C-alpha positions as CSV (number, residue, x, y, z in Angstrom):
1,M,-6.4,21.0,22.4
2,G,-9.7,20.3,24.6
3,R,-10.5,16.9,26.1
4,M,-13.4,16.4,23.4
5,A,-11.0,17.1,20.7
6,F,-8.3,15.2,22.0
7,A,-10.5,12.2,22.3
8,A,-11.7,12.5,19.1
9,A,-8.3,12.6,17.5
10,A,-7.0,9.5,19.5
11,L,-10.2,7.5,18.3
12,L,-9.7,8.5,14.6
13,S,-6.0,7.3,14.9
14,T,-7.0,4.0,16.0
15,V,-9.9,3.2,13.3
16,A,-8.5,0.9,10.7
17,V,-8.5,2.5,7.3
18,A,-9.9,0.3,4.5
19,P,-7.0,-0.5,1.6
20,P,-7.4,1.1,-1.5
21,P,-8.7,-0.9,-4.5
22,G,-6.2,-3.6,-5.3
23,A,-4.0,-3.4,-2.3
24,S,-5.6,-6.4,-0.5
25,G,-4.7,-8.6,-3.7
26,C,-1.2,-8.2,-2.7
27,S,-1.3,-10.9,0.2
28,G,-1.6,-13.6,-2.3
29,C,2.4,-13.6,-2.9
30,H,3.7,-11.0,-0.1
31,G,2.2,-12.4,2.9
32,A,-1.0,-14.2,4.1
33,T,-1.9,-11.5,6.4
34,A,-3.6,-8.3,5.9
35,P,-2.1,-6.1,5.1
36,P,0.7,-8.0,3.1
37,A,3.4,-8.4,5.8
38,V,6.4,-8.3,3.5
39,L,5.2,-4.9,2.2
40,T,4.1,-3.2,5.5
41,G,5.9,-0.2,6.5
42,R,8.2,-0.1,3.6
43,D,9.0,3.4,2.1
44,P,6.3,4.4,-0.1
45,G,8.5,5.6,-2.7
46,D,10.3,2.3,-2.8
47,I,7.1,0.6,-3.8
48,V,5.9,3.1,-6.2
49,A,9.1,3.2,-8.0
50,A,9.3,-0.7,-8.2
51,L,5.4,-0.7,-9.4
52,D,6.3,1.9,-12.1
53,A,9.4,0.1,-13.3
54,Y,7.3,-3.3,-13.6
55,R,4.6,-1.3,-15.5
56,T,7.1,-0.2,-18.0
57,D,9.1,-3.4,-18.2
58,A,12.3,-1.7,-16.9
59,R,12.2,-4.1,-14.2
60,P,12.3,-7.8,-15.2
61,A,9.6,-9.9,-13.7
62,T,7.5,-12.9,-14.4
63,V,4.5,-11.7,-12.8
64,M,4.6,-8.3,-11.1
65,N,5.0,-6.5,-14.8
66,H,1.3,-7.9,-15.6
67,I,-0.1,-7.1,-12.2
68,A,1.5,-3.4,-12.3
69,K,0.2,-2.6,-15.6
70,G,-3.5,-3.0,-13.9
71,F,-2.9,-0.2,-12.0
72,S,-2.5,3.6,-12.7
73,H,0.4,5.5,-11.2
74,D,-2.1,7.2,-9.0
75,E,-3.4,4.1,-7.8
76,T,0.1,2.7,-7.2
77,V,0.8,5.8,-5.0
78,A,-2.2,5.2,-3.0
79,I,-1.4,1.5,-2.6
80,A,2.0,2.3,-1.5
81,A,0.9,5.0,1.0
82,W,-1.6,2.7,2.7
83,L,1.3,-0.2,2.9
84,A,3.6,2.2,4.4
85,A,1.1,3.2,7.1
86,Q,0.6,-0.4,8.0
87,K,3.5,-0.6,10.3
């Protein structure tokens, strides 16, 4: 890899990626920082499984089942991937 390509790759790896729609709302309950501290670095499969379970009422909740129903499975996958990348 040439010096210019290496510099471009290094710069792109440090640029903050904006959260997908809905992800910033997680901080209200899961941490006061952006991204939500409790969820950052978590396995995205675990987050997707939990939100899918909340969405179908397979996992009991007082609030998360209502919130999860507001997202499609694809939106959930995008949010989970973004949270997992925020180590």
